[in-house]
C-alpha positions as CSV (number, residue, x, y, z in Angstrom):
1,M,-119.3,-52.9,-16.2
2,K,-116.2,-54.2,-14.5
3,V,-116.2,-57.9,-13.6
4,F,-113.8,-59.9,-11.3
5,L,-113.6,-63.7,-11.6
6,V,-113.0,-66.0,-8.7
7,E,-112.5,-69.4,-10.4
8,D,-109.7,-72.0,-10.0
9,A,-110.2,-73.8,-13.3
10,P,-108.2,-72.0,-16.1
11,L,-110.4,-73.3,-18.9
12,L,-113.6,-72.1,-17.2
13,R,-111.9,-68.8,-16.4
14,D,-111.2,-68.4,-20.2
15,R,-114.7,-69.3,-21.1
16,L,-116.1,-66.8,-18.5
17,T,-113.8,-64.1,-19.8
18,A,-115.1,-64.7,-23.4
19,L,-118.7,-64.5,-22.0
20,I,-118.0,-61.3,-20.2
21,D,-116.5,-59.8,-23.3
22,S,-119.5,-60.9,-25.4
23,V,-121.9,-58.8,-23.3
24,G,-119.8,-55.6,-23.5
25,A,-118.3,-55.9,-20.0
26,S,-114.6,-56.1,-19.0
27,T,-112.7,-58.5,-16.8
28,V,-110.7,-56.6,-14.3
29,G,-109.0,-59.5,-12.6
30,H,-109.2,-63.0,-11.4
31,A,-108.1,-65.2,-8.5
32,D,-108.2,-68.9,-7.7
33,G,-108.0,-68.7,-3.9
34,A,-110.0,-67.0,-1.2
35,R,-107.3,-64.7,0.4
36,E,-106.0,-63.6,-3.0
37,A,-109.6,-62.9,-4.2
38,I,-110.5,-60.8,-1.2
39,D,-107.4,-58.6,-1.5
40,A,-107.7,-58.3,-5.3
41,I,-111.5,-57.5,-5.2
42,L,-111.1,-54.9,-2.6
43,A,-108.3,-53.3,-4.6
44,A,-110.1,-53.4,-8.0
45,R,-113.6,-52.5,-6.7
46,P,-115.4,-54.2,-9.6
47,D,-119.1,-53.8,-10.2
48,V,-119.6,-57.6,-10.2
49,V,-117.9,-60.7,-9.0
50,V,-118.5,-64.1,-10.5
51,L,-117.7,-66.5,-7.7
52,D,-117.0,-70.2,-7.6
53,L,-117.6,-71.9,-4.2
54,H,-114.8,-74.4,-4.3
55,L,-111.4,-72.8,-4.6
56,K,-107.7,-73.8,-4.3
57,E,-107.5,-72.2,-0.9
58,G,-110.5,-71.4,1.2
59,N,-114.0,-71.2,-0.3
60,G,-116.3,-68.8,-2.0
61,F,-118.3,-68.2,1.2
62,D,-115.1,-66.8,2.8
63,V,-114.8,-64.3,-0.1
64,L,-118.5,-63.4,-0.1
65,R,-118.5,-62.9,3.7
66,A,-115.4,-60.7,3.7
67,V,-116.1,-58.5,0.7
68,A,-119.8,-58.0,1.3
69,K,-119.0,-56.7,4.7
70,A,-116.3,-54.3,3.4
71,A,-117.9,-53.3,0.1
72,P,-121.6,-54.1,0.0
73,E,-122.1,-52.3,-3.3
74,I,-120.3,-55.1,-5.2
75,A,-122.8,-57.5,-6.8
76,F,-121.9,-61.2,-6.4
77,F,-123.1,-64.0,-8.6
78,V,-122.2,-67.6,-7.6
79,L,-121.4,-70.1,-10.4
80,T,-120.9,-73.5,-9.0
81,N,-120.8,-77.2,-9.8
82,H,-122.5,-77.8,-6.4
83,P,-126.0,-76.3,-6.7
84,I,-127.1,-77.6,-3.4
85,E,-130.0,-75.8,-1.9
86,S,-128.3,-75.3,1.4
87,F,-125.4,-73.6,-0.4
88,R,-127.8,-71.4,-2.3
89,A,-129.4,-70.4,1.0
90,V,-126.1,-69.5,2.6
91,A,-124.9,-67.6,-0.5
92,T,-128.2,-65.6,-0.5
93,R,-128.0,-64.9,3.2
94,L,-124.4,-63.6,2.7
95,G,-125.6,-61.2,-0.1
96,A,-125.2,-63.1,-3.4
97,R,-127.6,-61.7,-6.0
98,G,-127.7,-64.9,-8.0
99,F,-126.7,-68.5,-7.7
100,F,-126.1,-70.6,-10.9
101,D,-125.3,-74.2,-11.8
102,K,-122.2,-74.4,-14.0
103,S,-123.7,-77.4,-15.8
104,T,-127.1,-76.1,-16.7
105,E,-127.3,-72.3,-16.0
106,F,-124.2,-70.8,-17.7
107,E,-126.4,-68.9,-20.2
108,K,-128.6,-67.6,-17.4
109,L,-125.5,-66.0,-15.9
110,R,-124.7,-64.5,-19.3
111,D,-128.2,-63.0,-19.5
112,V,-127.9,-61.4,-16.0
113,L,-124.5,-59.9,-16.9
114,A,-125.9,-58.7,-20.3
115,A,-128.7,-56.9,-18.5
116,G,-126.3,-55.1,-16.3
117,A,-123.7,-54.2,-18.9
């Protein structure tokens, strides 16, 4: 399974890369801004995108909206510090297959990725 990371915090990106490796998947790229992420995801065509909502430029909803329209086969999993119910509803409506709180659900994301690897 090929995974692309959209995360603007380098330490968390490193932690996510280790998590992805631990489940037998591979990281095929990362971005910390929306425009960069959209272009790179569409070029890499990963199986999965792990997506933060708050980015250096733009937001995760911009990425989800653009990529889901152009490549609906890519699975998106949101991982955020802002697990607000209205954000979850928007992410789900835009096509996210999962929505996880960085503080309390990191291992749930690992389990979902492990099941797909």
